[in-house]
N, C-alpha and C positions, 0 to 999 in steps of 0.2 A: 940465301933463300933456298928452301928445300924443293926438291923435284916433286912433280905431281905423281899421284899413284898410277902405276902402270896397269890400267884397267884392261888393256888388250890381252894380258896374260892371266887375268883373274878368271878362275873357273866359272863364277857366276855370269860374267860377261860372255864367256865362250858358250855356256849353256844357252844363254839368251840368243846369241847369234845362231846357234845350231837350231833352236826352236824357230827362229825367223825363217831360216832356210827350209826347214821341214814344212812350215805353213805355206810358204811360197810354192814349193814343189807340189804339195797337196792341192792347192788351189789351181795350179796349172794342169795337173793330171785329171782333176775331177771337175773341171770348169763346166761341163755340160750337165752336171747333176745339181748344182746350186745347193751345196751342202758344206758344212764345216767339219773339221776333224772331230770335234766333240759330238756333233749330231751323228756322224758315222759311228763313233764309239757307242753312243746310246742305242742306236738301231741294232748293232751287233750284240750288245749286252742283253737287250730285250729278246733277241732271237734265242739266246742261250737260256734266259730265265724269264719267260713270259709271265706277266702278272706281278712282276716285282714292284715294290713300292718306290715312290719317287726319291725318298731320302737314301734308301739302300742303294738304289741305282746311282745316285750322285756319288756316293762313296766308291762304288765299283769302278766308275770311269774317272775318278779323281777330279771331280768338278764340284764347285761350291754349291751346296744344297739350296741356298737361298736364290742363286741365279739360275739353277737348273730348271725351275718352273717356266721361265720365259723361253729357254731353249726348247723344252718339251712342247710348249705352246706353239712354237714355230713348226715343229714336226707334226703336231696335231693339225695345224692349219693346212699343211700340205697333204693331209690324209694319210700320213705314214705311221702315226702313233695314235692309239686309242687310250684315253685316260678316264678312269671311273673311280668313284669313291669306294673305299673298302666298306662292305656291308657291316662289318663288325666295328668300324671306327670311321665315321664319315669324314674326319679331318685327314685321314690317310688316303693318298691317291695311288691307285694301282695302274700299271701301264702294260700295254701290249703293242707289238708291231702289227700293223695291218698287212694284208697280203701285198698291197702296193709298196709299202715300206720295206718289206722283206725282199721284194723283187728288185727295188732300187739298190738296197745294200748289197745284194748278191751281184748285181751288175757292176758295182763299184770295186769289187774285190781285186780285179786285175789292175785297175788304175792305182789303187792303194799299194799293191805290191810293187808297181813301178816306182811309186814315191819312195818306198824303202830302198829299192835298188839304186835309185838315183842319189838319194841322200848318202848312202854308205859307199857309193861308187869309188871314192878316192882311197878306200881302205881295202887291204887284202882280205881274203876269206878268214884267215887267222885273226887279223885285227878286228874284223867285224864281230867275231865271237867274243874276243876279249872286251871290246867296247860295250857290247850288250851285257856281258857279265858284270863289268864295272858299273855301268849305269844301274843295273838291277841292285847291286850291292849298295850303291849310294842312296837309292830311293828307299830300300829296305831299312837302311840305317837311320832314316828320318821318318819312318812311318808314324811315330808317335806325334809328329807335328801336323799330320794331315787331318 
């Protein structure tokens, strides 16, 4: 009888575990804000590019465009995002961070920095740089799949 696959050493499994750790740390550090990592990314992306359309925004934060509408809807319900139809194409939705949304995102910056520090805590400074470079290379090598 053959042995089972050693999933514990599989990169995909390890990435999933690292993602679980990252989410858990994010939720711990940002508990008082009632926000998800994707919502935080959306707020920050819109602070950089106000008035961006919903589909482009989903691509920038690497989130499924079909699902992004419900996430944006939750941000809108909190009063953190404003969504309007594009005057040139009513099917296209344009988005802006509200002053309250920007305030919350800026307040979260320290907490999110702590998440990154805690997540990478077991690594040396050199390993952190190498890890970031390797993750970036891995992601860039698969951009055509996104």
